[in-house]
C-alpha positions, -999 to +999 in steps of 0.1 A: +589+711-058+579+728-026+601+746+000+575+743+028+585+726+059+561+724+089+580+723+122+551+711+142+543+709+179+518+684+192+498+687+224+494+725+225+469+736+252+473+713+282+480+744+304+485+781+298+522+779+308+529+748+287+513+766+258+536+796+263+566+773+263+555+759+230+549+794+215+584+804+226+597+779+200+580+800+174+591+833+188+627+821+192+629+792+169+615+776+137+581+763+150+553+772+126+526+748+133+507+736+164+479+711+171+456+719+200+440+695+224+403+703+222+392+690+256+415+711+278+401+734+304+425+761+292+412+760+256+398+795+254+429+810+270+454+791+248+435+801+217+438+838+229+475+833+233+479+820+198+458+849+184+480+873+203+512+857+188+498+854+153+468+877+149+461+871+112+468+833+114+494+833+086+525+825+106+515+794+126+495+766+110+466+756+133+457+719+137+430+700+156+446+673+178+418+648+181+420+633+215+406+599+227+436+594+251+433+616+281+409+639+299+372+640+296+352+639+263+339+671+249+306+654+240+300+644+276+307+610+291+270+600+290+270+602+252+302+582+247+301+556+275+322+530+256+351+555+254+354+563+290+358+548+325+334+550+354+347+585+363+340+598+328+377+600+317+390+585+284+406+552+292+408+532+260+443+525+246+453+526+209+454+488+211+417+487+223+406+508+193+428+486+171+410+455+184+376+471+181+383+477+144+386+440+137+362+425+163+332+448+164+306+441+137+270+448+131+250+468+156+280+469+181+302+485+155+275+510+145+270+520+182+307+524+187+312+544+155+284+566+164+300+575+197+333+582+180+315+605+155+298+623+183+330+630+200+348+640+168+320+665+160+321+679+195+359+684+194+356+701+160+330+724+174+352+732+204+380+746+182+358+761+154+323+772+164+332+778+201+367+792+199+375+800+163+409+783+163+409+786+125+421+751+118+434+741+084+446+706+094+438+676+116+459+650+133+454+630+166+468+623+200+489+591+196+476+587+160+442+571+168+428+586+137+448+562+115+427+532+127+399+527+101+370+528+125+382+563+137+394+575+103+361+566+085+342+583+114+363+614+108+356+614+071+318+609+078+318+639+102+337+662+078+311+654+052+283+668+073+266+700+063+277+718+095+314+713+086+312+719+049+329+754+051+359+741+070+391+746+050+408+714+059+439+713+038+460+686+055+453+654+075+484+637+089+495+602+078+522+596+104+544+572+085+579+583+078+592+572+043+619+547+050+644+556+022+658+588+038+666+567+069+677+535+054+708+550+038+720+564+071+733+533+090+740+551+123+705+567+124+688+536+113+703+515+141+694+542+165+656+539+160+641+523+192+625+489+185+591+501+198+591+529+172+597+503+144+566+485+158+545+517+158+557+525+122+547+490+111+512+492+126+506+527+112+520+518+077+493+491+075+467+518+071+487+545+053+479+536+016+442+531+024+438+564+042+459+584+017+438+572-012+406+583+006+422+617+014+435+623-021+400+615-035+387+642-012+413+667-023+431+667+011+469+669+010+492+646+030+526+662+037+556+638+039+561+630+075+592+628+097+587+619+134+576+583+141+610+567+140+624+592+165+592+601+184+601+621+215+637+619+204+637+647+178+669+663+191+693+685+173+716+657+163+688+636+149+671+664+129+705+677+116+714+642+104+681+634+087+664+666+077+683+670+044+674+635+032+637+639+042+636+674+026+651+660-006+625+631-006+596+656-001+609+678-029+612+648-052+576+640-045+565+676-049+550+676-014+553+696+018+572+682+048+560+679+084+584+673+113+567+663+146+580+676+179+567+674+215+583+705+230+556+714+255+567+700+289+547+701+321+562+710+355+541+687+377+518+657+374+490+678+388+489+697+355+479+666+335+444+663+320+443+630+339+468+630+367+462+594+375+482+582+345+518+574+352+524+567+315+512+602+305+531+618+334+563+603+321+554+615+286+548+651+296+575+654+322+603+639+301+635+659+298+633+650+261+607+678+257+633+703+268+657+689+242+631+690+214+623+727+223+660+735+222+662+718+188+635+740+174+653+770+187+688+760+174+674+751+140+666+788+135+703+795+128+709+763+109+680+770+085+695+804+076+726+788+062 
């Protein structure tokens, strides 16, 4: 049995002010884990902020948030031309990577996988060699790493000599176990249909990827966050956390809750301000609600 719960914030590092708002959920709430976007222009500054908040790196788990979604590649657009548009920005959706996984074969797949590996290595260097973010875990923006062509590329990069000393303890498998939810009729019916679809797609790869990770000695915390992605409000977490905690305890595993508390103020702060979809994602009022949940949980967890 374990008592460890990771109250985790995705998307740390878009801007300095957004990162401060995320860290406020640690200072005044239960947040104890963040994943940093490695291709932000503010990377050095947000790493400094984290080190100031948690100098010895024992209070906040540090995670690499692999990013193929927005902004520019760390490796340089010329080295990963299939992953970017004509202006050098990432522009390939999860569904495009999903299709590539099944359609690209032979030399085309090798070329694509090589570009993915180059970018993963560059992003790892950005938060280790270049900024010493002291990561102990890896996840990804919009869960691209679950797709086998990306997941296998990540495993290959982590096997390289240059990364052999990394102490990667966790890699996220973002598939909520269904049993804690299924017995709560109200919460089950409240799951948006799109999140059921996401869950189904990600679950397709969960067993495969978990097996590979376990064979490498990498742990996979029980996950709570897909069914209510961007809806992890106080009433949701209060209703479901006890059941997910009991499930994790029964499995003898740690538990990770995924939040998105770091709101932006204006579209101009985006890594790619052309995207309306990302603007809606970062400017959503739900981010305020999730930040407030993390703060209110501090009192609840004391009980």
